[in-house]
C-alpha positions as CSV (number, residue, x, y, z in Angstrom):
1,R,-3.0,17.8,17.9
2,H,-2.1,14.5,19.6
3,V,0.8,14.3,22.0
4,G,3.7,12.9,20.1
5,A,2.3,14.0,16.7
6,T,4.6,15.3,14.0
7,A,4.1,18.8,12.5
8,D,1.7,17.4,9.9
9,A,-0.5,15.9,12.7
10,T,0.5,12.3,12.0
11,P,0.9,10.5,15.3
12,A,4.5,9.5,15.9
13,A,5.2,5.8,16.7
14,P,7.2,5.1,19.9
15,E,10.9,4.6,19.2
16,G,11.6,1.0,18.2
17,A,7.9,0.3,17.5
18,T,6.8,-1.7,14.5
19,V,4.0,0.1,12.6
20,V,1.7,-2.0,10.4
21,L,-0.5,-0.3,7.8
22,V,-3.3,-2.4,6.2
23,L,-4.6,-1.0,3.0
24,R,-7.3,-2.3,0.7
25,H,-6.6,-2.5,-3.0
26,A,-7.4,0.5,-5.2
27,E,-10.3,0.6,-7.7
28,R,-10.3,-2.4,-9.9
29,A,-11.1,-2.5,-13.6
30,D,-14.5,-3.6,-14.7
31,E,-13.3,-6.5,-16.7
32,P,-14.3,-10.2,-16.8
33,G,-12.5,-12.9,-15.0
34,P,-11.5,-13.6,-11.4
35,D,-8.4,-11.4,-11.3
36,P,-9.0,-8.0,-12.8
37,A,-6.3,-5.3,-13.0
38,L,-6.6,-1.9,-11.5
39,A,-8.8,0.7,-13.3
40,P,-6.9,3.8,-14.4
41,A,-8.4,5.6,-11.4
42,G,-7.0,2.8,-9.2
43,A,-3.5,3.0,-10.7
44,A,-3.6,6.8,-10.1
45,R,-4.6,6.2,-6.5
46,A,-1.7,3.7,-6.0
47,R,0.7,6.3,-7.4
48,R,-0.7,9.0,-5.0
49,L,-0.3,6.5,-2.1
50,A,3.3,6.0,-3.0
51,A,3.8,9.8,-3.2
52,T,2.1,10.3,0.2
53,M,4.0,7.6,1.9
54,G,7.3,8.5,0.3
55,E,9.1,9.4,3.5
56,A,7.6,6.7,5.7
57,Q,10.8,4.5,5.7
58,L,9.0,1.3,4.8
59,H,11.0,-1.9,5.3
60,A,8.5,-4.2,3.7
61,V,5.4,-4.2,1.4
62,Y,3.1,-7.2,1.3
63,A,0.3,-8.1,-1.1
64,T,-1.9,-11.1,-1.8
65,Q,-1.6,-13.0,-5.0
66,F,-4.3,-11.0,-6.7
67,R,-3.3,-8.7,-9.5
68,R,-5.1,-5.7,-8.2
69,T,-3.4,-5.9,-4.8
70,R,0.0,-6.4,-6.4
71,E,-0.6,-3.4,-8.7
72,T,-1.7,-1.3,-5.7
73,A,1.4,-2.2,-3.8
74,A,4.0,-1.9,-6.6
75,P,4.4,1.9,-6.7
76,L,4.7,2.0,-2.9
77,A,7.3,-0.7,-2.9
78,E,9.2,1.0,-5.7
79,A,9.2,4.3,-3.8
80,A,10.5,2.5,-0.7
81,G,13.2,0.6,-2.6
82,V,11.8,-2.8,-1.6
83,E,10.2,-5.7,-3.4
84,V,6.5,-6.6,-3.0
85,T,6.3,-9.8,-1.0
86,V,3.3,-11.9,-2.1
87,R,1.5,-13.7,0.6
88,P,-1.2,-15.9,-1.0
89,I,-4.6,-16.1,0.7
90,T,-7.4,-18.6,0.2
91,P,-10.5,-16.7,-0.9
92,A,-13.6,-17.3,1.2
């Protein structure tokens, strides 16, 4: 167990710290086009993420303009009571 960890072994952030979590989108559907939705398994994973992070006291949720990233972020944002802020990126 880490020093400063909570009972569930999640390291605690120092008081006043900003914690940033970077997550990759969940499984995307195998559909044609440049902007596929999430597959059913991906949607289920996004809901599990929201349930897991339910007590994290999130203040913001960001996603790119891609449908799969917005669909991954949506349940988490809803659970946190915030809107998904879309930050467009330019694909490489």
